[in-house]
C-alpha positions, 0 to 999 in steps of 0.5 A: 500499499505505501507504494500506491500511496507514493505513486499517487502523490507523484501523479498529483505532483505531475497533474499539470502540463507546466509541471511535466514540462518542468520535470522534463526539462530538469531531466534533460539538463539535470539542474536548473534555476527558476529564471532559466525555467521562466525563460524556456517556458515562457510563463511568469516567475510567480507560476514557475515558483508556484509549480516548483513548490508543488513539485517540492511538496510532492517529493519530486524535485529538491532545491539547493543553493549554487552561488546566489541561485537556487537550483532544482533537480529531480530527486525522485528515482520512481519519477526518473523511472516513469519518464525513462519508461515513457521515452 
């Protein structure tokens, strides 16, 4: 049952096209900051930040400080497996 709950949380976190695009981009680049995401996605910074927070709360991504920026990366192996299987 624990696996079903974890997968449910992951799918809830991925339940928006912008969040899926963020995850795909992070998997391709391995890491990225919000300003680059804003530029690539063409959406406002507050929108990207809101989606990043949902992905963090779902256990999909994590952020870490790199100089004066915060970079994000996909930290969930299940998510990596899911997207790898979809390719």
